[in-house]
N, C-alpha and C positions, 0 to 999 in steps of 0.2 A: 558649472560648465558652458563655453559660448559653441557657436554651431561651428567654430573654426576648430576649436579643438576637440569637440564629439568628432570632425570631421579627420580632424588630425590623429587620433587614435585610433578611426575607425581604418584609414589608410594604413597604419603599421599594423594592423591584425591582418589586414590582406595581406601586405607584403610577404609576412611569417608565413601566412598561412602558404600563400605562392612558395613561397622556398620549401616548405614543410610536405608540401603535399607535390611536389614534384618529386623529393628526397625520397620520400616513402612510394609513391608510385613507381619510379626507378627500381629500386629495392622487391618490389611484389615484380616485376615484370622480368627483371634475372633472375630472382628463385625458381618464379613459371618454368623459365627457359630454359634453364638448369636441369630443374626434377622432370622436364621431359628427353632433355637432350640424348639418352639411349633409346628412346622408342621414337622412328617414325610416325605423324598421321598415317592412318589408313588411305586415308586416300591419296595418299602420295607414296607410298609405300614403293610402287612400280613406277615411279620420275625420279626419285632420289637415293641416292645411298644412306647411309647411316651415317658415316666419313662426314661428310654434304651435309648432314643434317647438324651433325656437330659445329662442322666450321660458321655455318651460318649463326649458331647457338653464340659462335666467340664472337662471330661479327659482329653480331645484335649487342653482344656484351659493353663492345666499347664503344659503338653507337653510342648505346644509353650514358655513355659518359661523357661525352661530347656534349649530349644535349642537355645532361645536368651541368656540367659547368656555363655553358650558353645560357642557361634557365638562370642559373646564378648571377652570372653575368648582367646579364637584362632587369635583377630586382640590386643589384648593388648600382649601375647606371640611374636605373629612378629611383634610390634611395641619394646618390651623391647629389644629380641635377635638383633636389628639395629639399632634405636637409641637412644636405654639403651645401646648399645654398648656391649652387652653381649653375642655376635657370639663372639668377637676379644676376650674379656676376655678369654671366654672359649678356644678359640684358645692359646692366647698366655700362657694360663694354661699350658694345655695337651703338646705344644711345649716347657714349659719346665723343664716339667718330659720329655718325652718322645723323645724330636727330632720331624724332619719333616714324618717319614718315616711312612711305613704303618700301624705302632705297634699304631701310634696319631691316626691314621682314624679311626681304628677300637676300640680304646679307647673314640672317640669322639661323634662313631655309640651309644657303648652302654651306655653312659654316657646321653649323650640325648635323645636317644629313652623310658631307665628309670626313666629320670625325666618327657619326653611327659606323660608317660602312667602314671607316680603319681600323675602329677596332675591332669590328666583326670578321675580320681576314683572318688573323691568324688561328679563329675555332674551326675556322669554315676551309683554313687550310690542313687543320689537324683531322677536319670531319672527313672532309670531302675528297682529300690526296692522300694524305699520312694513313689512313685506314686501311682505306681502298688498296693503293699499293702496298703494303704489306699483307695483305691476304689475296693478290694476285690481281683485283681488279682493275686497275688504274695502271697504264703500261710509259704515260709520258710522263717525259723527265722532269722533277721537280723544277728546275729553271724557267723550260716553256710554260708548263701549269701555271706555277706563279706570274709571270708576267701576260700570260692570257685571262687568267681573272682578274690583274690590274687593271688591264683593259678594258675588259666587261664592264667590270666597278666604275672607272669613268665615264664609260662612253655612255651605262645607264644612267649615271648620275650627271652627265650631260644632257640628255634626253629629257631625265624625268623631270631637271630645274627649271625650266622654259612653264612646265605645265604644272608642278605648283607654285608658283610666282601668277600667272595667269589665276590660279585659282585665288590664291592672296587677294589678286588686285579686284576681284568680283567679289569678295567676303567684305573686303572692306570698303565698295559701293554701295551693298547689300547694308551694309550696316547693322542692324542689329534682326536680318532676316537671312542673315548670313545661310543660318541650319536647314530653309526651304533649297535652297541652291544644291548646298551639300546632297537633303533628304533626295532631291530629282535628281541628281546626276545616280544615288545609290541606286536607287528607281531602275532606272535606264538599262544599269549595268546588271542587277536582275530577269530584267523584263527581256535584255537580248540574249543572256545566258538561262533562260530556263523557257523564255516561250519562241522570240523571233530567230536564234541560232541553228535550233532541231529542225523547227518545223520551217523556215522559210529560206535556209542555207545550205545544210549538211543536206537534209533529208531531197533538194530538187537540185542538189550542184550539177556541175556539166558529167563529173565522173561516175553520176548513178546512172546505173545501165536498168535493164531488165532483167531479169532473171533467165533462165535459161527451161522450157520446157521441161519436163519430166517427175516423177515420183515422187522428189524430194517438197516439186513447189506447189501440186496437189495437196500432198498434206500439210502445207502453211497455210493455203487457200481456205482449204477446210477449216483449220484449226480459225483462223480470220473470220471464217463464217458463223464457228461457234460460237465467238465471243464476241460478236458482233458486231463484228467490221465485214461486212459482206460483200461492199464494192471494192476492197481494198488493193493495191499490186504488190505485188512482191520485190525488190530490189536488191542489190548488189554494186555497193560501192570500197575502197578504199578506207579503213577507219582518219579521219582526222586527229592528227595529234596532238589539237584543242580539247578533242573528246575524250572524256573521263569516265562518265558513267553509264556501263555496260556496253553489250557486244551489238547492240541491236538498236535502232529505234522505228517509233513509230511516227511517222511525220504527216499532220492534220492542215490542208488548209481550205475553207469553203469550197465543199466540194468535193473534194481530195485527200484521200489517204493512203500512203505509201509503207510497208515495213519491209526497211534497208538492212540485210546485212551485212555487216562486215566481211570482204571475203575471209579475213584470217579464219574467221569461224569454220570454213567448210574445210580447209587443208587441215585442223584439228580433229573435229568432231563429226560422230555417224547423226543420222537423221532424226532419234527421240532424243539428242540432246543441243543439235540446232530446234528444236520443237521448244525445248526447256529455256533456249535463249529467249526464242521470238514471245515464250508466255510471258515471259519477266516483262519485256519493251511492253507487250501487251495491257499488262497487268498495272505499269507506269501508267499508263493513260485511263484505262478504265478504272481506276480507285482512285482516279484524278491528283495524282501526287503532285503533277507541275503545279494545275495550281495551288495545293496549298502548302509547297514552295515557296513559291511568290509572297501566295498573300504572308506567309509565316515573315519574309525576312523582311520585305514591305515593312510589316507591324513593328518588326524589331526596328530596322534602321532608323524610323519615324521614331518609335519614342528613346532612341539614343541620342539622333541629335539633336529632340525636343531637350531632353533631360540635360545635354552636353553644353545647349546655350544656353538655356538655363542657368545652371551652374558659372557660365564664364561670363555672365554681366552679374555677379557677386563677390563683391570685394573678399569674403571669409571661402570663397573656394580656392582662393591665390595664397591669403594666409594659411590656412590650411596644411598647401606644399611648400610652402615657406618662401613663396617669390614674394615680393616685393609689389603691393596692389600697385601704385602709381608706375611702378616700369610693365605690370602686365595690362594694365589699363591707360593709355596714354591719354588724357583727355576727356575721360570716363570713357570710352569705346573699346570696341576687342582688341584685340588683338591674333587675326587666323594666323598666324607664323607661330606665334607664341601654343598655339593651341596646335596648330597641326605637330609641333615638337611633344608636346603632352599626348598627343591621340598617339607617336610613336613609341614612344617610352617610357610613359608612366600608365595608359590604360590597357596594354595588353595584361600588365600585372595584376594591376587594380580590379578588373572584371573577368580575370583569368577563371571564376567560376563558374560563370556563365557556358560557358564552353560545354560543360557538363551536359548543361539544358539543351543547348544548341544541337549539340552530337548524340544528345539521346535523344530528338527529333528525327534528324536526317537521317539516323541509320535504323530509327524506328518503319521510316518509310521504304528502305532497302530489304527490311525481315520481310514486310508487306507485301512487298513487288515478287518475292522467293515465295512465299505462302502461295500468292495465287499461282504462281507457274505449278509448286507441288501439285494444288489442288484440282489443275487440267492436263498434266501432263507426269506430274509424279518424282518422288524425290529422289530414287534412284538416278534416273538421268541427268538432273540439275546438279546431283552434287558430284557425277563424273563430267561435264562439263567447263564446273568451277575448277575441277581441279586441274582440266587441261590444259586451260584458260589463262591459268595462273601464271604470273613468269618470276616473279619477283623470289627467286632459292635463294641470295644473298642473306635474306634476314631469316630471324625463325618464325619457323611455322605454327606457333604456338605463343602466343601473344597473351598475356594478361588479360582478364577483361575489362579492369577497370584503368591500367593504364591504355590501352585501347578507346578506352571510351575518352579518355580525355584527351589524347592525343589525333585520333583516326577518326576521321568524318565520316566515313564510311566503313563497317563490319570486317574485319580480315576475314578472307575466305575459309579457314578451315570454320569460323563463327558459322559463317552463311554457309555452311555445309553441313554442321551439328544441328543449326535451327531449321531448317529444310528436313532433316530424320525427325527431328522431335514432330512438327507439324506434322508431317505424313503419321510419325506413329497417336499423334493426338487426335489425328483426324478419322483416324480406324478405331481408333477406341470411342470416338462418338458416336460413329457409324455403327459400333457393336453395342455401346448402351442404349443407339437409338433404336437399334433392331428389337434388342432383349425392352426395351422401355414400350415399343410398339404390341407387339407381342402377350407383355403383362397388361395392355390393353387391350388389347382383345380378348385375351383370358378375364379382365374386370369386366368389357361387353355383354363377351360370353356367360358368365356367371350371373351380373343380371339380369339379362334375360331369364335366365334358367331358375332365377328366385323370380323374376314377376311370374312365368308361370307357373312354378311351383305355389304360387298365391293366388294367381288366377284360377284354379283347379281347384284349389281348398278352400277358396270359396265358395264355385261351384259343388264340389261336394257338401260341405256348411248348409248349402242352402239347402240340395237335396235333403239330404238329413232334416234339415228342420220342415220344409213339405210333409215329408212325410212319417215327422212327430207328429205334426197337427193333423192328419189325417188319422194317425190310429188314434190321437188323443180323442178326436172328434166320437170315433168308432165307441172308443170307451166309454163316452158322456154317455153317447144313445141306450146303449148296453145298462149301463147304472140305473134308465130313466126308465126301463121299461117301456119301452116304446113300442104300438103293435099298431096295426091297422084295424079299424072301425069294421064291424060284422053288416053284410049288406042282408 
């Protein structure tokens, strides 16, 4: 079996795995939600009623059906474009009309992106409008909603198309080194999102104001000092729409540190709960989560772009996808437009197993952030804060763990609450075990000292007995010899 045939078999296996894992996870999620439909999670019993909880379970079930159909549709598109010869036919048609230059690449990008958007429109209508309308979450008339969505689709398509074409032109100019440019853009995006945006823009925006003096501010300053930031200030601001990672930020510049709490936190939480939110933001910095995220995603993107570029230069890669190499690599050079289409349609299906690894890493950091807050503030204030700040009551509050791992970058709020309570219980058990171990160590030390003292006492007694015995033995020997003093 040659390399192309092996990759072809691997591609088939990955497509089958993609469909099966989505179907299986959907079944698990529905069963988990239905099993808890009659019990509201303890943290939310005073926030939603049982009827609302059951409605959320039903609503989640319908959304899961939409997501499953969308996943199967994505797999079908990947199969049609590869085994169905779709990409080869489209490439041949465009090449016959406009040749193999940059114009043909722009036509390929424009036609394929528009076609994919049109295919996705019915599923989006079903998921985002029809289901929401049925449950009372969407009040917009269907005609108005559809026109608005089509306008958004066309506006987004017309806005993104020049950018994609410019990217294609740069990749053509860079030839086989195009992946370095793609990697550079990816790194800049992650650096902006993880480092620059929170530390240089959100944390120092014009609407960020110092927090008013009071008992809560004193507690926050004391917490900052206790956790290694004695010079940090406490500020408040409205939460930016683009920010989704937490309800507070610890922004750091050279010589400056700010704890920014968003205004909605003070409307919902008491002092203890605000401290828990602040401890999460501080833990994100003290545990080097931002640096870990940047290093992880930079390494992952570098590995991906290099591997994708290496495969794009090999004919067996295109034969494995049933794409004619002569059309895919005109004059022996890569076709960035084709690679972009493969990136949109085939890569998400083939590399779907990677989401378990990626989400596992990001969720591990979130759990570690919560564990840090539990250690310094406690689990109950954090659990109450998470419950009060949760807003999405339309979806089920009891997701399946495997489904959540596969589809959500961050753990669900109920999973975070459970993990926080388990962390506190584990810490208490460790503390109790440590106290028992310390008592045992002290008892062992005391017993060792006592045994040593007994040994030393026994040695002294043995020495005294020995000396006494020697004296008695010497006296007995003298008597047996009949020793007497001479007469004068």
